[in-house]
C-alpha positions as CSV (number, residue, x, y, z in Angstrom):
1,M,-0.2,-0.1,0.2
2,N,2.9,2.4,1.0
3,R,4.6,1.4,-2.2
4,L,1.4,2.0,-4.2
5,L,0.8,5.5,-2.5
6,A,4.6,6.4,-3.1
7,L,3.9,5.5,-6.8
8,L,1.1,7.9,-7.2
9,C,3.1,10.5,-5.7
10,L,6.0,10.0,-7.6
11,S,3.7,10.1,-10.8
12,F,1.7,13.1,-9.8
13,F,5.0,15.0,-8.8
14,S,6.6,14.1,-12.4
15,A,3.2,15.5,-13.7
16,A,3.7,18.8,-12.1
17,V,6.9,19.1,-13.1
18,T,6.7,18.3,-16.4
19,A,3.5,20.8,-16.5
20,A,5.7,23.6,-15.1
21,D,8.7,23.1,-17.3
22,K,6.9,22.5,-20.3
23,P,4.1,24.7,-20.6
24,N,1.3,24.3,-23.3
25,I,2.3,27.2,-25.8
26,I,-0.4,29.3,-27.6
27,F,0.8,31.9,-30.0
28,I,-1.8,34.1,-31.5
29,L,-0.5,36.6,-34.3
30,C,-3.1,39.0,-35.4
31,D,-2.8,40.4,-39.0
32,D,-2.6,44.3,-39.2
33,L,-3.6,45.2,-35.9
34,G,-2.4,48.4,-34.5
35,T,-0.9,49.2,-31.1
36,G,-3.4,51.9,-30.7
37,D,-6.4,49.2,-31.4
38,V,-5.9,47.9,-28.0
39,K,-7.4,49.5,-25.0
40,C,-4.8,48.6,-22.4
41,L,-2.0,50.0,-24.5
42,N,-4.0,53.5,-26.0
43,P,-6.1,54.7,-23.0
44,E,-7.6,57.4,-25.4
45,G,-8.5,54.4,-27.8
46,K,-12.2,54.1,-28.8
47,I,-12.5,50.2,-29.5
48,A,-13.3,48.1,-27.0
49,T,-10.7,45.0,-26.2
50,P,-11.9,43.6,-22.7
51,H,-10.3,40.1,-23.5
52,M,-6.6,41.5,-24.2
53,D,-6.9,43.8,-21.6
54,K,-7.8,40.8,-19.4
55,L,-4.5,39.3,-20.8
56,A,-2.6,42.0,-19.8
57,K,-4.0,42.4,-16.5
58,E,-3.4,38.6,-15.7
59,G,0.0,38.8,-17.4
60,M,2.8,40.7,-18.9
61,N,2.2,43.7,-21.2
62,F,5.3,44.7,-23.4
63,T,5.4,48.3,-24.6
64,D,8.4,48.3,-26.9
65,A,7.7,45.2,-29.0
66,H,8.4,45.1,-32.6
67,S,7.7,43.1,-35.6
68,G,10.5,42.0,-37.7
69,S,9.1,43.9,-40.6
70,S,6.2,46.5,-41.3
71,V,4.7,44.0,-43.8
72,C,3.4,40.2,-42.9
73,T,5.5,37.6,-44.8
74,P,8.7,38.6,-43.6
75,T,7.4,38.8,-39.8
76,R,6.1,35.5,-40.1
77,Y,9.6,33.9,-41.4
78,G,11.4,35.7,-38.5
79,I,8.6,34.0,-35.9
80,M,9.1,30.6,-37.4
81,T,12.9,30.9,-37.7
82,G,14.2,33.5,-35.2
83,R,16.0,35.0,-38.2
84,Y,15.4,38.6,-39.9
85,A,13.7,37.5,-43.2
86,W,15.8,40.0,-44.9
87,R,18.8,37.4,-44.6
88,S,16.5,35.3,-46.8
89,K,16.0,35.8,-50.5
90,L,13.1,37.9,-49.7
91,Q,14.3,41.7,-49.8
92,S,11.2,43.4,-50.0
93,G,7.5,42.9,-50.3
94,V,5.7,40.0,-49.4
95,L,4.7,36.5,-51.1
96,G,1.5,35.7,-52.5
97,G,-1.1,32.9,-52.0
98,L,0.6,30.4,-54.7
99,S,4.2,31.6,-53.6
100,P,6.6,28.9,-53.2
101,R,8.0,28.2,-49.7
102,L,10.4,30.5,-48.4
103,I,11.7,28.8,-45.2
104,E,14.7,27.2,-46.4
105,Q,14.9,23.2,-46.4
106,G,16.7,22.0,-43.5
107,R,16.2,25.2,-41.1
108,M,15.4,24.7,-37.5
109,T,11.8,26.2,-36.8
110,V,10.5,26.9,-33.4
111,A,7.7,24.1,-34.4
112,S,10.5,21.7,-35.4
113,M,12.3,22.4,-32.1
114,L,9.2,21.9,-30.0
115,K,8.4,18.6,-31.6
116,E,11.7,17.3,-30.7
117,Q,11.1,18.3,-27.0
118,G,8.1,16.2,-27.1
119,Y,5.2,19.0,-27.9
120,S,2.4,18.0,-30.3
121,T,2.6,20.8,-32.9
122,H,-0.4,22.4,-34.7
123,C,-0.9,25.7,-37.1
124,V,-4.7,27.0,-37.2
125,G,-4.7,30.2,-39.5
126,K,-3.1,32.1,-42.4
127,W,0.0,30.8,-43.2
128,H,1.7,33.4,-45.9
129,L,5.2,31.8,-45.9
130,G,4.8,30.0,-49.3
131,M,4.0,26.2,-50.0
132,D,4.7,24.4,-53.4
133,W,1.6,23.9,-55.5
134,Q,1.4,21.3,-58.2
135,K,2.0,23.2,-61.4
136,T,0.5,22.4,-64.6
137,G,1.0,23.8,-68.4
138,D,3.9,25.9,-68.8
139,V,3.9,28.2,-65.8
140,S,7.1,28.1,-64.3
141,D,6.6,30.9,-61.5
142,L,3.7,31.1,-59.2
143,S,4.8,33.9,-57.1
144,I,3.2,36.5,-59.4
145,E,-0.6,36.0,-59.5
146,T,-1.5,36.6,-63.1
147,E,-4.8,35.1,-65.0
148,A,-2.8,32.8,-66.6
149,Q,-0.9,31.4,-63.6
150,V,-3.7,30.6,-61.2
151,K,-5.1,28.7,-64.2
152,N,-2.2,26.3,-64.2
153,V,-2.4,25.0,-60.7
154,D,-3.8,21.6,-60.2
155,Y,-5.5,22.0,-56.7
156,T,-6.5,18.4,-56.5
157,K,-3.2,17.2,-56.0
158,P,-1.2,17.6,-52.5
159,I,0.3,20.5,-51.8
160,A,4.5,20.1,-51.0
161,N,6.7,22.5,-48.2
162,G,3.5,23.6,-46.3
163,P,3.4,23.9,-42.6
164,T,3.4,20.2,-41.9
165,S,7.1,20.1,-43.7
166,V,8.5,22.8,-41.1
167,G,7.7,21.2,-37.8
168,F,3.7,20.8,-37.6
169,D,1.9,17.9,-37.1
170,T,-1.3,19.5,-38.6
171,Y,-2.6,22.4,-40.3
172,F,-5.7,24.2,-41.2
173,G,-6.0,27.4,-42.5
174,I,-5.8,29.8,-45.7
175,S,-2.5,30.1,-47.8
176,A,-2.2,33.8,-47.4
177,S,-4.4,37.2,-47.1
178,L,-7.8,37.1,-48.2
179,D,-7.3,39.4,-50.9
180,M,-4.9,36.7,-52.2
181,V,-5.9,33.8,-54.3
182,P,-6.9,30.8,-54.1
183,Y,-10.1,31.4,-51.8
184,C,-10.1,28.0,-49.9
185,F,-9.2,26.6,-46.7
186,I,-6.4,24.0,-46.7
187,E,-6.1,21.0,-44.4
188,N,-2.5,19.7,-43.9
189,D,-1.6,19.3,-47.5
190,R,-4.7,19.5,-49.3
191,V,-7.3,21.7,-50.2
192,A,-10.5,21.1,-48.0
193,A,-12.7,22.0,-51.2
194,N,-11.4,22.0,-54.8
195,P,-11.7,25.7,-55.7
196,T,-13.7,25.4,-58.6
197,E,-15.2,28.9,-58.8
198,T,-14.3,32.3,-59.8
199,M,-14.8,34.9,-57.0
200,K,-13.6,37.8,-55.3
201,L,-14.7,39.0,-51.7
202,V,-15.9,42.6,-51.0
203,M,-16.2,44.6,-48.2
204,N,-19.1,44.1,-46.0
205,G,-21.8,46.5,-44.6
206,S,-24.0,49.1,-46.1
207,G,-21.6,51.9,-48.4
208,D,-18.6,49.6,-48.3
209,K,-18.6,47.7,-51.2
210,M,-15.1,48.4,-52.7
211,S,-13.2,45.2,-53.4
212,F,-9.9,44.5,-51.8
213,T,-9.3,41.3,-53.6
214,R,-7.9,39.8,-56.6
215,E,-10.7,37.7,-58.8
216,G,-9.5,34.0,-58.9
217,P,-10.2,30.5,-57.9
218,G,-12.5,29.7,-54.5
219,S,-14.2,26.9,-53.0
220,P,-18.1,26.5,-53.6
221,G,-19.5,28.3,-50.5
222,F,-16.5,30.1,-49.3
223,R,-17.2,33.4,-47.6
224,G,-14.6,35.5,-46.2
225,E,-16.9,36.5,-43.2
226,D,-16.6,32.8,-42.0
227,V,-13.0,32.8,-42.0
228,L,-12.3,33.9,-38.4
229,P,-15.0,32.3,-36.8
230,T,-13.8,28.9,-38.3
231,L,-10.2,29.0,-37.4
232,T,-11.4,30.0,-34.0
233,Q,-13.7,27.1,-33.9
234,R,-10.8,24.9,-35.0
235,A,-8.6,26.1,-32.3
236,V,-11.0,25.8,-29.7
237,K,-11.7,22.3,-30.6
238,L,-8.1,21.3,-30.9
239,I,-7.7,22.5,-27.1
240,Q,-10.6,20.9,-25.8
241,E,-9.9,17.5,-27.3
242,K,-6.1,17.5,-26.5
243,K,-5.9,14.7,-23.9
244,S,-2.2,14.5,-22.9
245,G,1.2,16.0,-23.4
246,P,2.3,19.8,-24.0
247,F,1.2,21.4,-27.1
248,F,2.0,24.2,-29.2
249,L,-0.7,26.2,-31.4
250,Y,0.5,28.7,-33.5
251,M,-2.6,30.7,-34.9
252,P,-2.0,33.3,-37.1
253,L,-5.4,35.3,-37.6
254,N,-6.8,36.5,-40.9
255,S,-8.0,39.7,-39.3
256,P,-8.1,42.5,-39.0
257,H,-6.5,42.7,-42.3
258,T,-8.3,43.7,-45.3
259,P,-10.7,42.9,-46.9
260,I,-12.6,44.1,-43.9
261,L,-15.1,41.3,-43.2
262,P,-16.5,41.3,-39.9
263,S,-19.1,38.4,-39.4
264,E,-22.9,39.6,-39.6
265,K,-23.4,39.6,-35.8
266,W,-20.2,41.7,-35.5
267,V,-21.1,44.3,-38.0
268,G,-22.1,47.7,-35.9
269,K,-21.0,46.7,-32.6
270,S,-18.3,49.3,-32.2
271,G,-20.3,52.3,-33.5
272,L,-16.9,53.6,-35.4
273,S,-16.2,51.6,-38.3
274,L,-16.3,48.0,-40.1
275,Y,-13.0,47.9,-39.1
276,A,-13.3,48.7,-35.8
277,D,-16.2,46.2,-35.7
278,F,-13.4,43.5,-37.1
279,V,-11.1,44.5,-34.2
280,M,-13.8,43.7,-31.7
281,E,-14.2,40.3,-33.2
282,T,-10.9,39.7,-33.2
283,D,-10.6,40.4,-29.6
284,D,-13.5,38.0,-29.1
285,A,-11.8,35.3,-31.2
286,I,-8.7,35.6,-28.5
287,G,-11.3,35.6,-25.5
288,Q,-12.8,32.2,-26.6
289,I,-9.2,30.7,-26.7
290,M,-8.4,31.7,-23.3
291,R,-11.8,30.3,-22.0
292,A,-11.1,27.3,-23.9
293,T,-7.9,27.0,-21.9
294,E,-9.6,27.9,-18.7
295,E,-12.6,25.4,-19.2
296,A,-10.0,22.6,-20.0
297,G,-8.3,23.3,-16.9
298,I,-4.9,24.2,-18.4
299,A,-4.7,27.9,-18.3
300,N,-2.1,27.9,-15.2
301,D,0.3,25.8,-17.3
302,T,-0.5,27.5,-20.7
303,L,2.1,30.4,-22.0
304,I,-0.6,32.5,-24.2
305,I,1.6,35.3,-26.4
306,V,-1.0,37.9,-28.6
307,T,0.6,40.1,-31.1
308,S,0.6,41.5,-34.5
309,D,2.8,41.3,-37.6
310,N,2.7,44.6,-38.2
311,G,1.2,48.0,-37.7
312,C,-2.4,48.9,-39.0
313,S,-3.3,49.0,-42.4
314,P,-4.3,52.9,-44.0
315,Q,-7.2,50.7,-45.6
316,A,-8.6,50.9,-42.3
317,N,-9.1,54.8,-43.0
318,F,-7.3,56.5,-40.7
319,P,-9.0,60.1,-40.9
320,A,-12.5,58.6,-40.4
321,L,-11.0,57.0,-37.4
322,I,-9.1,59.9,-35.9
323,A,-11.9,62.1,-36.6
324,K,-14.1,60.1,-34.3
325,G,-11.1,60.1,-31.8
326,H,-9.3,57.0,-32.5
327,N,-5.8,56.7,-33.8
328,P,-4.6,52.8,-34.4
329,S,-1.0,54.0,-34.3
330,Y,-1.6,55.8,-31.1
331,N,1.1,58.4,-30.8
332,M,3.6,57.1,-33.5
333,R,4.0,58.1,-36.9
334,G,3.2,55.9,-39.9
335,H,1.4,52.8,-40.3
336,K,2.0,49.3,-41.9
337,A,4.5,49.2,-44.6
338,D,6.5,52.1,-43.3
339,I,10.0,52.4,-41.5
340,F,8.3,54.7,-39.0
341,D,7.1,52.8,-35.6
342,G,3.7,52.9,-36.5
343,G,4.4,50.3,-39.1
344,H,6.4,47.9,-36.7
345,R,5.6,48.7,-33.0
346,V,3.0,46.2,-32.2
347,P,1.0,44.9,-29.0
348,F,2.8,42.1,-27.4
349,I,0.8,40.4,-24.3
350,V,2.0,37.4,-22.4
351,R,-0.1,35.2,-19.7
352,W,1.5,32.3,-18.0
353,P,0.2,32.3,-14.8
354,A,2.6,29.6,-13.2
355,K,5.3,31.7,-13.9
356,V,4.3,35.0,-14.7
357,K,3.2,37.7,-12.1
358,G,0.0,39.6,-13.6
359,G,-0.4,43.1,-14.1
360,Q,3.3,43.8,-15.1
361,T,4.4,46.0,-17.8
362,T,7.8,46.2,-19.2
363,S,9.5,48.7,-21.5
364,Q,12.3,46.0,-22.8
365,L,13.3,46.4,-26.3
366,T,11.7,43.1,-28.2
367,C,11.4,41.8,-31.5
368,L,9.2,38.7,-32.5
369,T,12.4,37.0,-33.6
370,D,12.6,36.5,-29.9
371,F,10.2,33.9,-29.8
372,T,12.2,31.0,-30.7
373,A,15.1,31.9,-28.2
374,T,12.6,32.3,-25.3
375,V,10.9,28.9,-25.9
376,A,14.1,27.4,-25.9
377,D,15.4,29.2,-22.6
378,I,12.2,28.2,-21.0
379,L,12.6,24.5,-21.8
380,N,16.5,24.7,-21.4
381,V,17.5,23.6,-24.7
382,K,20.8,24.6,-26.3
383,L,19.8,26.3,-29.8
384,P,22.1,24.9,-32.6
385,D,24.8,27.6,-33.7
386,N,23.3,28.3,-37.3
387,A,19.8,28.8,-35.9
388,A,17.7,31.6,-34.6
389,E,20.6,34.1,-35.3
390,D,18.5,37.1,-34.5
391,S,16.7,35.9,-31.3
392,F,17.0,36.8,-27.9
393,S,15.3,35.3,-24.9
394,F,12.8,37.7,-23.0
395,L,12.3,34.9,-20.5
396,P,14.2,37.0,-17.9
397,A,11.7,39.9,-18.3
398,L,8.6,37.6,-18.0
399,L,10.1,36.1,-14.5
400,G,10.7,39.8,-13.5
401,E,14.4,39.6,-13.2
402,S,16.1,42.9,-13.0
403,G,19.3,43.7,-15.1
404,K,20.7,44.7,-18.1
405,P,18.0,43.8,-21.2
406,V,19.4,40.8,-23.3
407,R,18.7,42.6,-26.5
408,Q,20.7,45.8,-27.1
409,S,19.3,46.7,-30.4
410,V,16.9,45.8,-33.1
411,I,16.7,46.2,-36.8
412,H,13.4,47.4,-38.4
413,H,12.5,46.7,-42.2
414,S,10.4,48.4,-44.5
415,I,8.0,47.2,-47.3
416,N,10.6,48.4,-49.9
417,G,13.2,47.3,-47.9
418,S,14.6,50.0,-46.1
419,F,16.7,49.7,-43.2
420,A,16.5,51.0,-39.6
421,L,18.4,50.2,-36.4
422,R,16.9,51.1,-33.1
423,E,19.4,51.3,-30.2
424,G,18.2,52.8,-26.8
425,A,16.3,56.0,-27.6
426,W,18.2,56.4,-30.7
427,K,16.7,55.3,-34.1
428,L,18.5,55.7,-37.3
429,E,16.8,55.2,-40.6
430,L,18.7,55.1,-43.9
431,C,15.9,56.5,-46.1
432,A,14.7,59.7,-46.7
433,G,10.8,59.0,-46.3
434,S,8.7,56.4,-45.1
435,G,10.0,53.5,-47.0
436,G,6.3,52.5,-47.3
437,W,3.0,54.0,-48.2
438,S,2.7,56.9,-45.9
439,D,4.2,60.1,-46.7
440,P,6.8,61.2,-47.8
441,K,6.6,57.8,-50.0
442,P,9.5,56.3,-52.1
443,G,10.2,58.3,-55.1
444,S,7.6,60.9,-54.3
445,P,8.0,64.7,-55.0
446,G,7.7,65.0,-51.1
447,E,10.8,62.9,-50.7
448,Q,13.1,65.0,-53.1
449,G,15.3,67.2,-51.4
450,L,15.1,65.5,-47.9
451,P,18.3,64.0,-46.2
452,D,18.9,60.3,-47.0
453,T,18.9,59.6,-43.6
454,Q,16.9,60.0,-40.5
455,L,17.8,60.0,-36.9
456,Y,15.4,60.3,-33.8
457,N,15.5,60.4,-30.2
458,L,12.5,58.4,-29.5
459,E,12.6,59.0,-25.8
460,N,11.8,62.7,-26.7
461,D,10.3,62.5,-29.9
462,I,7.9,59.3,-30.4
463,S,6.4,60.8,-33.3
464,E,9.6,60.9,-35.1
465,K,9.2,64.7,-36.0
466,I,12.5,66.0,-35.4
467,N,15.3,64.5,-37.7
468,L,18.8,65.1,-36.0
469,Q,21.1,63.5,-38.4
470,S,22.8,66.4,-39.1
471,E,23.1,67.5,-35.6
472,K,24.6,64.0,-34.4
473,P,26.9,62.9,-37.0
474,D,28.6,60.6,-34.6
475,I,25.8,58.8,-33.7
476,V,24.5,58.2,-37.3
477,A,28.4,56.8,-38.1
478,K,28.2,54.8,-35.2
479,M,24.9,53.4,-35.8
480,T,25.5,52.7,-39.3
481,T,28.7,50.9,-38.6
482,Q,26.6,48.7,-36.2
483,L,24.1,47.9,-38.8
484,E,26.4,46.9,-41.5
485,K,28.2,44.6,-39.0
486,I,25.1,42.8,-37.7
487,V,24.3,42.6,-41.4
488,T,27.7,41.4,-42.6
489,D,28.0,38.8,-39.7
490,G,24.9,36.8,-40.9
491,R,23.6,37.3,-37.2
492,S,23.0,39.7,-34.2
493,T,23.6,37.0,-31.6
494,K,27.0,35.6,-30.4
495,G,28.4,32.9,-32.5
496,V,30.6,32.4,-35.8
497,P,29.6,34.4,-38.4
498,L,27.0,32.8,-41.1
499,Q,26.0,33.7,-44.5
500,N,22.7,35.5,-45.8
501,A,21.1,34.1,-48.6
502,V,22.1,36.7,-51.0
503,E,23.8,40.3,-50.8
504,V,22.1,42.4,-48.9
505,V,22.1,46.2,-49.8
506,I,21.3,48.6,-46.4
507,R,20.7,51.3,-48.4
508,K,18.0,51.0,-51.2
509,K,18.0,53.6,-54.4
510,S,14.6,55.2,-54.1
511,P,13.0,55.5,-57.5
512,T,12.7,58.8,-58.5
513,A,9.6,61.2,-59.6
514,K,9.0,61.4,-63.1
515,P,10.9,64.5,-64.7
516,K,8.7,67.5,-65.7
517,K,8.2,68.1,-69.3
518,K,10.0,70.7,-70.8
519,A,7.6,73.2,-72.6
520,K,7.8,73.8,-76.1
């Protein structure tokens, strides 16, 4: 009897140790959610986000967190690999829904690492990192979505090199954004229903009928409004049915990215706009995931991270929202696609009741590439020297340990490939304008005549209005050298130098405005 009791106690103790040392991990990546859209990050915000606010109250709020890029594909690459995406072949822009795989063969991902540590690994959501569709005909390049190209894909055949090839046991979701073909769900390596119809998705609600999508193949009955609820239901079911062992759930949402398609019951809920309605529905989806962990009795030992792949898109209609007192970028300059902080400073909220004290806020500089090293730190796993080259663990911050921050600097990247380096209060930008979609745009008349370098002190000038490059040439020179070294070394972490996939040009040549015609 005593021996049986001892064995039961040992079994219980082992399970407790496993739960504490190997927490379930849920990483929720919102799509184009601005820092100013989350109430706990923007006291002046007009959108209700009770679930993200609750998550912050019960966990830690990072106020100086940044996506690896100001657009989605490169940020997702960084989350999965712990490596800046500009070290890959993708030097600007994003992939399409039919683009080939971006993550290199043989490269370690956070999913493959966790799988080796005994985790079941699942991805539910928008992938947007490329996968290899079966081609037909003579089309050789599926990365540019032309009419001829989308008609030369055999959607009945298995898809190679998708999420299940980089460490995930299961996948359910969409290949890219809902403004990109094909309009269908994918389960593991096959489309859930053959996209035999031609469709385009349009904005929801009265008076908002402008299309933000490309016309192309879609599955019968597929509706953009149904995507977020379907992804949420899938994720909740996965949590409910999980019986034993730790799991990793990566949940990259399709919202609130365009096309702005809140489901019918959420239209009008915000009283502001369809975009605000979509943010509220996104917050509700996060709440459903939180409740699922609580109802399953695993909330205490589950690490939940909620963040965004970049800043809010201008298609949310900033002027209309600002007129109603809401700024998706809060007090920062710019928005999605830009080198300015509005492009890449993102919400980052972490809850892990077993280890992280609630109600905390940290201003520690953080990048989404840091997820890999942090997970490795939690599990006491030594990372290979040729993996997670730009990943620093933020576990000390989570545990409330004081001391020197692990990350001393972070590199920012805009949609056109412009670079910036942040170090302390200083931010160096190697371009004359936004590097993106806000004014002054690359090559625009407004950019002409501006210095080709920008330097801001964010401690005094969070809105990046006062360019100090001419007054602080020593800081410009020092930070430029530092940026060049990080690029050349192939890594920002300690270790032997590594190779970037291609030559990386840190100062892009901005397209020039068209010359005026001479008068005859």
